[in-house]
C-alpha positions in Angstrom: 81.2 141.9 90.9 84.2 140.0 91.0 87.4 141.9 89.7 90.5 139.5 88.7 93.6 141.2 88.4 96.7 138.7 86.6 100.7 140.0 86.3 102.3 137.8 84.2 105.6 138.3 82.6 105.5 139.4 78.7 105.6 136.4 75.9 102.8 134.7 75.8 100.9 134.7 72.4 97.4 136.4 72.2 95.5 133.9 72.0 97.4 131.8 75.2 96.0 135.3 77.0 92.7 134.9 75.7 92.8 131.7 77.1 93.8 132.5 80.5 91.0 135.0 80.6 88.3 132.9 79.2 89.5 129.6 82.4 89.7 133.0 85.1 86.3 134.2 84.1 84.7 130.1 83.9 86.2 129.7 87.5 85.1 132.5 89.1 82.3 131.5 88.0 81.9 128.1 89.4 83.4 128.9 92.6 81.1 131.8 93.5 78.4 131.6 90.9 78.9 135.1 89.6 77.2 135.3 86.4 80.1 135.4 83.2 78.7 138.9 82.7 79.6 140.5 86.3 83.6 139.2 86.1 86.4 141.5 84.9 89.7 140.2 84.2 92.5 142.2 83.9 95.7 140.8 82.5 98.9 143.2 82.9 101.9 142.0 81.0 105.9 142.7 82.4 108.9 142.9 80.7 110.7 140.3 81.7 113.8 142.1 82.4 111.3 143.6 85.5 110.0 140.5 87.3 112.5 138.4 89.7 112.1 135.9 92.1 115.6 135.0 94.2 117.3 137.6 92.8 116.8 136.1 89.4 115.3 137.9 86.3 112.3 136.0 84.0 115.1 136.9 81.2 117.7 135.5 83.2 116.1 132.3 84.0 115.3 132.0 80.4 118.7 132.7 78.8 120.0 130.5 81.7 117.8 127.5 79.9 118.3 128.0 76.5 122.1 127.8 76.9 122.1 124.4 78.5 
């Protein structure tokens, strides 16, 4: 039973999150042949202020992009 655990920054619509879950399920099914009913997907959403890369948070990066 594959379990796919994904963490993303908050800010996507429910439809976008649902599409991600659908695509991850399909990819696991194609890649390893797991029955769709046995594939589990968990999407965790983190506030943009709690996620950073290169010591710049997602929120800071988004703010800088809107200022340009």
